[in-house]
C-alpha positions as CSV (number, residue, x, y, z in Angstrom):
1,M,19.3,-30.0,-34.8
2,S,22.7,-31.9,-33.7
3,G,21.7,-35.2,-35.2
4,P,21.4,-34.2,-39.4
5,T,24.4,-31.8,-38.9
6,R,26.4,-34.6,-37.8
7,G,24.8,-37.0,-40.4
8,A,25.7,-34.6,-42.9
9,P,28.0,-36.6,-44.9
10,L,25.3,-39.5,-45.4
11,S,23.1,-37.3,-47.9
12,T,26.8,-37.4,-50.6
13,G,25.0,-40.1,-52.6
14,T,22.2,-42.4,-52.4
15,K,24.2,-45.6,-52.8
16,Q,25.7,-44.6,-49.7
17,R,22.8,-44.3,-48.1
18,T,20.5,-47.4,-49.8
19,T,23.3,-50.0,-49.0
20,L,23.4,-49.7,-45.3
21,S,21.9,-51.9,-43.7
22,R,19.3,-51.2,-40.6
23,R,21.0,-52.5,-38.0
24,T,23.9,-50.5,-38.4
25,L,22.1,-47.5,-39.3
26,V,20.5,-47.5,-36.0
27,A,24.3,-48.1,-34.4
28,M,25.4,-45.4,-35.8
29,M,22.7,-42.9,-35.3
30,S,22.7,-44.7,-31.6
31,A,26.5,-43.4,-31.4
32,L,25.6,-39.9,-32.2
33,L,22.8,-39.0,-30.4
34,L,24.8,-40.7,-27.0
35,P,27.6,-36.9,-26.9
36,L,23.7,-35.3,-27.5
37,A,21.8,-37.0,-24.8
38,A,24.7,-37.0,-22.5
39,M,24.9,-33.0,-22.7
40,V,21.2,-32.7,-22.1
41,G,21.5,-34.7,-19.3
42,L,23.8,-32.3,-17.5
43,A,22.7,-29.4,-18.7
44,S,19.1,-29.2,-16.5
45,P,19.8,-31.0,-13.6
46,A,23.2,-30.0,-13.0
47,Q,21.4,-26.6,-13.2
48,A,19.1,-27.2,-10.7
49,A,21.6,-29.0,-8.4
50,G,24.0,-26.7,-8.6
51,T,22.1,-23.4,-8.0
52,T,20.8,-21.7,-5.0
53,A,18.5,-19.0,-4.4
54,T,18.3,-16.6,-0.9
55,F,16.4,-13.7,0.0
56,V,17.0,-10.6,2.2
57,K,14.7,-7.5,3.2
58,T,17.7,-5.0,2.6
59,S,15.0,-2.2,4.2
60,D,11.8,-1.9,6.2
61,W,9.6,0.8,6.5
62,G,7.0,-0.5,8.6
63,S,4.5,-0.4,5.2
64,G,6.9,-1.6,3.2
65,F,9.9,-2.6,2.4
66,G,13.2,-3.6,0.0
67,G,13.8,-6.7,-1.1
68,S,16.7,-8.7,-2.7
69,W,17.1,-12.4,-4.3
70,T,20.4,-13.7,-5.0
71,V,20.9,-16.7,-7.4
72,K,24.1,-18.3,-6.6
73,N,25.5,-21.3,-9.3
74,T,27.6,-23.6,-7.1
75,G,27.6,-26.3,-9.5
76,T,30.3,-27.0,-11.8
77,A,29.1,-25.8,-15.2
78,A,27.9,-22.8,-16.1
79,I,24.3,-21.8,-16.4
80,S,22.4,-19.6,-19.3
81,S,19.3,-18.9,-17.8
82,W,16.9,-19.2,-14.5
83,T,13.6,-18.7,-13.6
84,L,12.9,-17.8,-9.7
85,E,9.3,-19.1,-7.9
86,W,8.1,-18.1,-4.8
87,D,4.7,-17.7,-2.7
88,F,4.0,-14.9,-0.7
89,P,1.4,-14.9,1.8
90,A,-1.7,-12.9,1.9
91,G,-1.6,-8.9,2.1
92,T,2.5,-8.5,1.3
93,A,2.9,-7.9,-2.8
94,V,5.9,-6.9,-4.9
95,G,5.6,-3.1,-6.3
96,S,8.7,-2.0,-8.8
97,S,11.9,-4.5,-9.4
98,W,14.3,-4.2,-11.3
99,D,17.2,-6.7,-12.7
100,A,14.7,-9.6,-13.2
101,T,11.7,-10.5,-15.3
102,V,8.5,-10.7,-12.1
103,T,5.5,-11.8,-12.7
104,R,2.3,-12.7,-10.9
105,T,-0.5,-15.4,-10.5
106,G,-2.4,-14.8,-7.3
107,D,-0.1,-15.1,-4.5
108,H,2.7,-17.2,-6.7
109,Y,5.3,-15.0,-8.2
110,S,7.8,-15.7,-10.9
111,A,11.4,-13.7,-11.4
112,K,13.1,-14.4,-14.9
113,N,16.4,-13.5,-15.9
114,V,17.0,-10.1,-17.9
115,G,18.9,-10.1,-21.2
116,W,22.4,-9.9,-19.3
117,N,22.5,-11.5,-16.3
118,G,20.7,-15.1,-17.3
119,T,24.6,-16.9,-17.9
120,V,26.0,-17.4,-14.5
121,A,29.4,-19.3,-14.1
122,P,30.3,-21.8,-11.5
123,G,30.5,-19.7,-8.3
124,A,29.6,-16.6,-9.1
125,S,25.7,-15.0,-8.3
126,V,23.8,-12.4,-9.5
127,T,20.8,-10.2,-7.5
128,F,17.6,-9.0,-8.6
129,G,15.5,-6.3,-6.4
130,F,11.7,-4.8,-5.8
131,N,10.5,-3.0,-3.6
132,G,7.3,-5.0,-1.6
133,T,4.5,-4.0,0.4
134,G,3.4,-5.8,3.9
135,P,4.8,-7.7,6.6
136,G,5.1,-10.9,4.9
137,N,8.2,-13.3,4.0
138,P,8.3,-15.4,1.0
139,T,7.7,-19.4,1.5
140,G,7.8,-22.4,-1.5
141,C,11.3,-20.7,-3.0
142,K,11.9,-22.9,-6.5
143,I,14.9,-22.1,-8.7
144,N,14.4,-23.8,-12.1
145,G,11.9,-25.9,-10.9
146,A,14.2,-27.2,-8.0
147,S,14.3,-26.3,-4.4
148,C,16.1,-22.9,-3.6
149,D,18.3,-25.0,-1.1
150,G,20.6,-26.4,-3.7
151,G,17.8,-29.0,-5.6
152,P,17.3,-32.7,-5.4
153,T,20.4,-33.2,-3.3
154,N,18.8,-31.4,-0.6
155,P,14.8,-31.9,-1.2
156,G,12.8,-30.1,1.6
157,D,15.7,-29.0,3.1
158,N,15.5,-25.0,3.6
159,P,18.1,-22.8,4.6
160,P,18.3,-21.3,8.4
161,S,16.6,-18.2,9.1
162,A,18.3,-14.8,9.6
163,P,20.5,-14.7,13.1
164,G,18.9,-11.4,15.1
165,T,20.6,-8.2,14.5
166,P,24.3,-8.5,16.6
167,V,24.6,-6.3,20.2
168,A,27.9,-5.4,21.2
169,S,29.1,-5.1,24.8
170,N,32.6,-4.8,26.4
171,V,33.3,-2.7,24.7
172,G,37.2,-1.7,24.7
173,D,39.9,-0.3,22.4
174,N,40.5,-3.4,20.9
175,G,38.0,-5.8,21.2
176,A,34.2,-6.0,21.7
177,T,31.3,-9.1,22.3
178,L,28.5,-9.7,20.1
179,T,25.8,-11.7,21.0
180,W,22.8,-12.0,18.7
181,S,19.4,-14.3,19.0
182,A,19.0,-17.7,17.3
183,A,18.3,-18.6,13.7
184,T,16.1,-21.1,13.1
185,D,16.0,-24.3,10.6
186,D,13.8,-27.4,10.1
187,H,16.8,-29.6,10.4
188,G,18.4,-27.6,13.1
189,V,21.5,-24.8,13.1
190,K,25.0,-26.5,12.9
191,N,26.9,-23.1,14.0
192,Y,27.2,-19.2,12.7
193,D,30.2,-17.4,10.7
194,V,30.9,-14.4,12.3
195,L,31.7,-11.3,8.9
196,R,33.3,-8.2,9.9
197,G,33.3,-5.8,7.2
198,G,31.7,-8.6,5.0
199,T,34.9,-10.9,5.6
200,K,34.6,-13.8,8.1
201,V,36.9,-13.9,11.3
202,A,35.1,-16.7,13.0
203,T,32.8,-19.7,12.9
204,V,31.0,-20.5,16.0
205,A,28.7,-22.9,17.7
206,T,26.6,-20.2,20.1
207,T,25.3,-17.1,19.5
208,T,28.3,-15.0,20.9
209,Y,31.4,-14.1,20.1
210,T,34.5,-11.9,21.6
211,D,36.5,-9.9,18.3
212,G,40.1,-8.9,19.4
213,G,43.1,-7.6,17.9
214,L,40.8,-4.1,16.8
215,A,42.3,-0.4,16.1
216,A,41.6,1.8,19.0
217,G,39.0,4.6,18.1
218,T,37.6,2.7,15.0
219,D,34.4,1.8,13.4
220,Y,33.8,-1.9,12.5
221,T,30.6,-3.4,11.3
222,Y,29.6,-7.0,11.7
223,T,26.9,-9.1,10.3
224,V,25.9,-13.1,11.2
225,V,25.5,-15.6,8.8
226,A,23.9,-19.4,9.7
227,R,24.8,-22.4,8.6
228,D,22.6,-26.0,9.3
229,N,23.5,-29.3,9.3
230,A,23.8,-29.5,5.5
231,D,26.2,-26.7,5.3
232,Q,24.0,-24.7,3.8
233,T,23.8,-20.7,4.5
234,G,21.0,-18.5,5.5
235,P,20.7,-14.6,4.9
236,A,22.9,-12.3,6.9
237,S,21.5,-10.5,9.9
238,A,21.2,-7.2,10.0
239,P,24.3,-5.2,10.4
240,V,25.7,-3.9,13.6
241,T,28.7,-0.9,13.9
242,V,30.9,-0.9,17.1
243,H,33.2,1.9,17.7
244,T,36.4,0.7,19.7
245,T,37.2,3.3,22.9
246,G,40.1,5.0,23.0
247,G,42.1,6.4,20.0
248,G,41.1,9.9,20.5
249,N,44.0,11.9,19.3
250,P,43.1,13.1,15.6
251,G,46.3,12.6,14.8
252,G,45.7,9.1,14.2
253,G,43.3,9.7,11.6
254,N,40.4,8.6,13.6
255,A,39.1,11.9,13.8
256,V,35.6,13.4,14.0
257,K,34.5,15.9,11.4
258,L,31.3,16.7,12.2
259,G,28.7,19.5,10.6
260,Y,25.4,20.7,11.6
261,F,22.5,20.4,8.8
262,T,19.4,22.5,9.8
263,N,16.2,21.3,8.7
264,W,14.8,25.3,7.9
265,G,17.9,25.6,5.5
266,I,16.0,24.2,2.4
267,Y,14.0,27.4,2.5
268,G,15.2,30.9,2.4
269,R,18.8,29.8,2.0
270,N,18.2,27.3,-0.4
271,Y,20.8,24.9,0.7
272,N,19.7,21.1,0.7
273,V,21.7,18.2,1.3
274,K,22.5,17.6,-2.1
275,N,24.7,21.2,-1.5
276,I,27.0,19.0,0.8
277,V,28.0,17.0,-2.1
278,T,28.3,19.2,-4.6
279,S,30.3,21.3,-2.3
280,G,32.9,18.6,-2.0
281,S,32.1,18.7,1.8
282,A,30.7,15.1,2.3
283,A,34.0,13.8,1.0
284,K,35.8,15.3,3.7
285,I,33.0,14.8,6.9
286,T,32.5,11.9,8.9
287,H,29.4,12.9,11.3
288,I,26.3,14.8,10.7
289,N,23.6,16.7,13.3
290,Y,20.6,17.0,12.1
291,A,19.0,20.2,13.5
292,F,16.6,20.2,15.0
293,G,14.0,18.2,16.8
294,N,11.5,19.6,19.1
295,V,11.6,19.3,22.8
296,Q,7.7,19.7,24.1
297,G,6.2,18.8,27.2
298,G,9.4,16.2,28.3
299,K,9.6,14.6,25.4
300,C,11.4,14.5,22.0
301,T,9.2,15.5,19.0
302,I,8.9,16.2,15.5
303,G,10.5,19.9,14.7
304,D,9.1,20.3,11.3
305,S,7.7,17.5,9.8
306,Y,6.8,19.0,6.2
307,A,11.2,19.8,5.9
308,D,12.2,16.6,7.7
309,Y,9.9,14.0,6.0
310,D,7.4,15.2,3.3
311,K,8.8,18.0,1.2
312,A,9.0,16.2,-2.4
313,F,12.4,18.0,-3.8
314,T,12.8,17.8,-7.5
315,A,15.4,16.2,-9.5
316,D,17.9,18.8,-9.7
317,Q,17.8,19.2,-6.0
318,S,17.8,15.8,-5.3
319,V,21.0,13.4,-4.2
320,S,20.7,10.9,-6.3
321,G,19.3,13.0,-9.2
322,V,15.8,11.6,-9.1
323,A,12.8,13.3,-8.5
324,D,10.5,12.3,-5.6
325,N,7.0,11.3,-5.8
326,W,3.6,11.6,-4.0
327,E,3.6,7.8,-3.7
328,Q,6.9,7.1,-2.1
329,P,6.9,6.1,2.0
330,L,9.5,8.9,3.0
331,R,10.6,11.9,1.3
332,G,11.8,15.2,2.6
333,N,15.6,15.5,4.3
334,F,15.5,12.0,5.8
335,N,15.2,11.0,2.7
336,Q,18.0,13.0,0.8
337,L,20.1,12.0,4.1
338,R,19.6,8.3,2.9
339,Q,20.7,8.9,-0.3
340,L,23.5,10.8,0.8
341,K,24.3,7.7,2.6
342,A,24.1,5.3,0.0
343,K,26.6,7.4,-1.4
344,Y,28.8,7.9,1.1
345,P,28.4,5.2,3.9
346,N,31.4,6.2,6.4
347,I,28.7,9.2,7.1
348,K,27.2,8.8,10.4
349,V,24.1,10.7,11.1
350,L,22.7,12.0,14.8
351,W,18.9,13.6,15.2
352,S,20.1,17.0,17.6
353,F,16.7,18.1,19.9
354,G,16.6,21.2,21.4
355,G,19.1,24.0,20.7
356,W,18.6,27.8,21.3
357,T,14.9,27.9,20.9
358,W,13.6,24.9,21.7
359,S,15.6,23.8,25.0
360,G,12.5,25.0,27.3
361,G,11.2,21.2,27.8
362,F,14.5,19.6,29.1
363,G,13.5,20.7,32.5
364,Q,10.4,18.7,32.4
365,A,12.7,15.6,30.5
366,A,14.9,16.0,33.6
367,A,11.9,14.7,36.1
368,N,11.4,12.0,34.1
369,P,14.4,10.5,31.9
370,A,13.4,7.4,31.5
371,A,10.3,8.4,29.8
372,F,12.2,11.4,27.8
373,A,14.8,8.4,26.8
374,E,11.5,6.0,25.8
375,S,9.9,9.2,23.8
376,C,13.5,9.8,21.6
377,Y,14.2,6.5,21.2
378,N,10.1,5.9,19.6
379,L,11.4,9.2,17.3
380,V,14.4,8.1,16.3
381,E,14.1,4.5,15.4
382,D,10.5,4.9,13.7
383,P,10.6,2.3,11.0
384,R,10.1,5.1,8.2
385,W,13.8,6.5,8.9
386,A,15.2,4.5,11.4
387,D,18.2,3.5,9.0
388,V,18.4,7.1,8.4
389,F,20.1,8.2,12.0
390,D,22.5,6.4,14.0
391,G,22.3,8.2,17.1
392,I,21.1,11.2,19.1
393,D,22.3,14.2,20.1
394,L,21.2,16.4,23.1
395,D,21.5,20.3,22.6
396,W,20.5,21.7,26.3
397,E,20.7,25.2,26.5
398,Y,21.7,25.0,29.6
399,P,21.2,22.6,32.4
400,N,20.7,24.1,35.9
401,A,21.3,27.9,34.2
402,C,19.9,30.5,31.7
403,G,19.7,30.2,27.7
404,L,16.5,32.0,26.2
405,T,14.6,30.5,29.6
406,C,16.3,29.8,32.9
407,D,16.3,26.2,34.4
408,T,16.6,25.0,37.7
409,S,16.5,21.2,37.9
410,G,19.7,20.8,39.4
411,A,23.4,20.1,38.6
412,A,22.8,16.8,38.4
413,S,19.7,16.8,35.6
414,I,22.4,16.2,33.0
415,K,24.0,13.7,34.3
416,T,20.9,11.7,34.7
417,L,19.0,13.0,31.7
418,L,21.9,11.5,29.3
419,A,22.3,8.6,31.3
420,A,18.6,7.0,30.6
421,T,19.3,8.0,27.1
422,R,22.6,5.9,26.6
423,A,20.8,2.8,28.5
424,K,17.8,3.3,26.1
425,F,19.8,4.0,22.9
426,G,22.3,1.3,23.9
427,A,26.2,1.0,23.2
428,N,24.9,0.5,19.4
429,N,24.1,4.2,18.9
430,L,25.7,7.1,19.1
431,V,24.7,9.5,22.0
432,T,26.4,13.3,22.4
433,A,25.6,16.6,23.6
434,A,26.0,20.3,22.8
435,I,27.1,21.8,25.5
436,T,28.4,25.3,27.1
437,A,31.6,26.7,26.6
438,D,31.5,29.1,29.4
439,A,34.5,28.6,31.4
440,S,33.9,31.7,33.5
441,S,34.3,31.4,37.5
442,A,31.1,29.7,38.8
443,G,30.0,30.1,35.1
444,K,27.4,27.7,33.1
445,I,30.3,24.6,33.2
446,D,30.1,24.9,36.5
447,A,26.7,24.9,36.8
448,A,26.1,21.3,35.9
449,D,27.7,18.0,36.2
450,Y,29.1,17.6,32.7
451,G,32.1,15.4,34.2
452,G,29.9,12.8,35.7
453,A,27.7,12.8,32.4
454,S,30.5,12.2,30.1
455,A,30.5,8.9,31.0
456,S,27.2,8.2,28.8
457,V,28.1,10.2,25.8
458,D,30.1,9.5,22.7
459,W,31.7,13.2,23.1
460,Y,30.5,16.5,23.7
461,N,29.9,19.1,21.0
462,V,31.9,22.0,22.5
463,M,30.0,25.3,21.3
464,T,33.5,27.2,21.1
465,Y,32.0,30.7,19.8
466,D,29.6,32.7,20.4
467,F,31.6,34.3,23.1
468,F,30.9,37.9,22.5
469,G,28.7,39.7,20.0
470,A,25.8,42.4,19.3
471,W,23.6,41.4,21.8
472,D,26.0,44.1,23.6
473,A,24.8,46.8,21.3
474,K,27.4,49.4,22.5
475,G,30.6,46.4,22.7
476,P,33.1,46.2,23.1
477,T,33.9,45.0,20.1
478,A,35.7,41.5,20.4
479,P,35.9,38.2,18.2
480,H,33.0,35.6,18.9
481,S,35.3,32.2,19.1
482,P,38.8,33.6,20.3
483,L,41.0,30.4,21.0
484,T,42.9,31.8,23.8
485,S,42.2,34.6,26.4
486,Y,44.3,38.3,25.3
487,T,44.8,41.8,26.7
488,G,41.5,43.1,26.8
489,I,39.3,40.4,26.5
490,P,35.5,41.8,28.0
491,K,35.1,38.5,30.1
492,D,37.8,35.9,31.6
493,G,37.0,32.2,30.9
494,F,35.4,32.9,27.2
495,N,37.6,31.7,25.6
496,S,37.9,28.0,23.7
497,S,41.6,27.4,25.7
498,D,39.8,28.2,28.9
499,A,36.7,26.1,28.1
500,I,38.5,22.9,27.0
501,A,41.1,23.2,30.1
502,K,38.0,23.5,32.4
503,L,35.9,20.4,31.5
504,K,39.2,18.2,31.7
505,T,39.4,19.4,35.4
506,K,36.0,18.6,35.7
507,G,36.8,14.6,34.3
508,V,36.0,14.6,30.8
509,P,38.5,13.3,29.0
510,A,40.0,14.9,26.1
511,S,39.1,11.8,23.1
512,K,35.0,12.7,24.4
513,L,35.9,16.4,23.2
514,L,35.0,18.5,20.1
515,L,36.1,21.6,19.4
516,G,33.1,24.2,18.1
517,I,33.6,26.2,14.7
518,G,31.5,28.6,13.6
519,F,31.1,29.2,9.7
520,Y,29.8,32.7,10.4
521,G,30.7,36.2,12.0
522,R,29.1,38.4,14.6
523,G,29.5,42.2,14.3
524,W,28.7,45.7,15.4
525,T,27.9,49.3,13.2
526,G,28.8,52.4,14.2
527,V,32.3,51.7,14.9
528,T,35.4,53.7,14.3
529,Q,38.1,51.8,16.2
530,D,40.1,49.0,14.1
531,T,41.4,46.8,16.7
532,P,39.5,44.5,18.8
533,G,38.1,46.9,22.0
534,G,36.0,50.0,20.3
535,T,32.5,51.1,21.3
536,A,29.1,50.7,18.4
537,T,25.9,51.5,18.2
538,G,24.1,48.4,17.2
539,A,24.0,45.2,15.4
540,A,25.8,45.3,12.1
541,P,23.0,44.6,9.2
542,G,23.0,40.8,8.2
543,T,21.1,39.0,5.7
544,Y,18.9,37.3,7.9
545,E,19.4,38.6,11.2
546,A,21.3,42.1,12.6
547,G,24.6,41.0,13.5
548,I,25.3,37.7,12.2
549,E,26.4,36.9,8.8
550,D,28.1,34.0,6.4
551,Y,31.4,33.7,5.9
552,K,30.9,32.9,2.3
553,V,29.5,36.7,2.5
554,L,31.9,38.1,4.7
555,K,35.1,36.9,3.1
556,S,34.0,39.5,-0.1
557,S,31.7,41.5,1.5
558,C,34.1,42.8,4.6
559,P,37.9,41.2,4.4
560,T,40.3,40.3,7.6
561,T,42.0,43.2,8.2
562,G,43.6,41.5,11.8
563,L,43.9,38.3,14.0
564,V,43.2,38.1,17.9
565,A,43.1,34.8,20.1
566,G,43.6,32.9,17.4
567,T,40.7,33.9,14.8
568,A,39.9,36.8,12.4
569,Y,38.7,40.1,12.6
570,A,37.6,42.8,10.1
571,K,36.4,46.6,9.5
572,C,35.0,47.8,6.5
573,G,33.4,51.4,6.9
574,S,31.6,51.7,10.5
575,N,30.7,47.8,10.7
576,W,32.7,45.3,12.5
577,W,33.4,42.0,12.0
578,S,35.0,38.9,13.6
579,Y,34.7,35.6,12.1
580,D,36.7,32.5,11.2
581,T,38.8,31.8,8.0
582,P,40.3,28.6,6.3
583,A,44.0,29.9,7.8
584,T,42.6,30.2,11.7
585,V,40.4,27.0,11.3
586,A,44.5,25.4,10.1
587,S,45.5,27.0,13.3
588,K,42.7,25.7,15.6
589,M,42.9,22.4,14.4
590,H,46.7,22.2,14.8
591,W,45.9,23.0,18.5
592,A,43.1,20.5,18.8
593,K,45.3,18.0,17.4
594,A,47.7,18.8,20.7
595,Q,45.8,18.6,23.0
596,N,44.2,14.9,22.2
597,L,40.8,16.2,21.4
598,R,38.6,13.8,19.5
599,G,38.1,16.0,16.6
600,A,36.2,19.3,15.5
601,F,32.1,19.9,14.7
602,F,30.5,23.6,12.9
603,W,27.6,25.2,12.8
604,E,26.5,24.6,9.9
605,F,26.8,23.7,6.8
606,S,24.9,26.9,4.7
607,G,27.3,29.2,5.6
608,D,30.5,28.0,4.0
609,T,31.4,29.0,0.5
610,T,30.1,26.6,-2.5
611,N,33.4,24.6,-2.1
612,G,33.2,24.1,1.2
613,E,36.4,26.4,2.1
614,L,36.0,25.7,5.7
615,A,35.2,22.2,5.9
616,A,37.8,21.9,3.6
617,A,40.3,23.4,6.4
618,I,38.7,21.2,9.1
619,H,39.3,17.8,7.6
620,N,42.9,18.8,6.0
621,G,44.1,20.2,9.5
622,L,42.7,17.3,11.2
623,G,43.9,14.8,9.1
């Protein structure tokens, strides 16, 4: 088409055309066509030579995986289209795809750009993805007909593989050491780029690197990329997040703000993971404890399989706004938590095991801590949902003491159990425990070696609530979550301040303690006295259980009438309730900061208002 257009002036007269000699015409046409030939010559070889493609598995759930190809223009001229080809081994296949048109012939695949992502400027890249089945990896990659490693400049020289996932050690306040397994390459690996938060911080020739100059008490995410002798880079390793030690003062901006999400909340309470988002609480928390997994026969087991990973959520219930289907590999709360983390990547999720009802198996677990830890690790790291969880929380109520059942495994059992759990889960996972706040003389804190066990945990969730309640049917009425002691308190040592102080004397650092907040109240009925200390006839009626009610209900049905020991109480008719409000939560957060605690946690999300008043008070109070 260029020839006729450029030759248009020749058609203005027959005489001009007929008087030109054949030699002259050939010379002119040759001169006209040379620029076109040059253009054609630059377009195809340059596009091939200057285009690379790399593949990475973005997720892997055993029977399937998420795959992503990145096409990069490494040349000096823009490309206007691209076609990528590769082979999968038998048993591995592409399912749904996006941002490319993928076709298949046998085990050979071809992906072509869609309309909007065909043009790629020099130095730019485009990415498309797909869901796959099977265990295999692609081979025989070609981009625009040439090798995916950059074309004819390095024929047959493939880029290196991804290095192994880095493992952190020697984690301190300001640094950590990373070690990873070597990548492979058909012509040898030259060195490795270490990336922190996606930015390269070092290039090293060995499979270890020590990073320094970090902030205390802070999360850092690392990946590693290999380079071959031709300076080609392969796919990045899987990421690892390292939390530096220290920095326990919430005032420093590193406070833990943790909420419990209960798997049974999706039933009668109709509280789904999506509600964490719509309430605004997702933007105000740092961690979630998913409650509960069971402890049976000394091992970690599933608590409610339907709620955990089977229930199909409708579009209006889903974090993503997309309905589940029965063909997808993971549904239930686990998939919803995965979607939540995609929207809020700063949130870490721990799977909590035990609780009041399911702590009976911990005694047997203490008899064989290694087997217990192995069972928990295998369950939490199940490939179907390993990416959902960032660690484990043990909620043993109570070691060497009585809860729903009594344990006689000895004071050291909590230390040995947590030590085995930490050894199995390693430094790259969080290991925490919910513990008693009974600071009475010879009480539950004294019954177990919480000081010795603290070396194995990132923090303790100190259950500074439920000190008093209508299990003492006749009273005396008392706030269930007093921050401090007060004149007339029914039992010495049953308050948050004394609990934190005793744990510190046992050797637990303040930076490993979270203050607990209840998003509910406890109450009695048959009460005539407004102030604490009155008699009662039994438990006040509650929506789900007598003697307990959510804050979101009580704030309107029984507004507060007084304050005592840093918390609120209310008398409405013959009912008497105690509960925390945004104002009392704010004062408790101020106290926690003054004590240099790591932060606070709450039980549990569904007790809060639809706009997350109490979660906001924790967030604002800790800063």
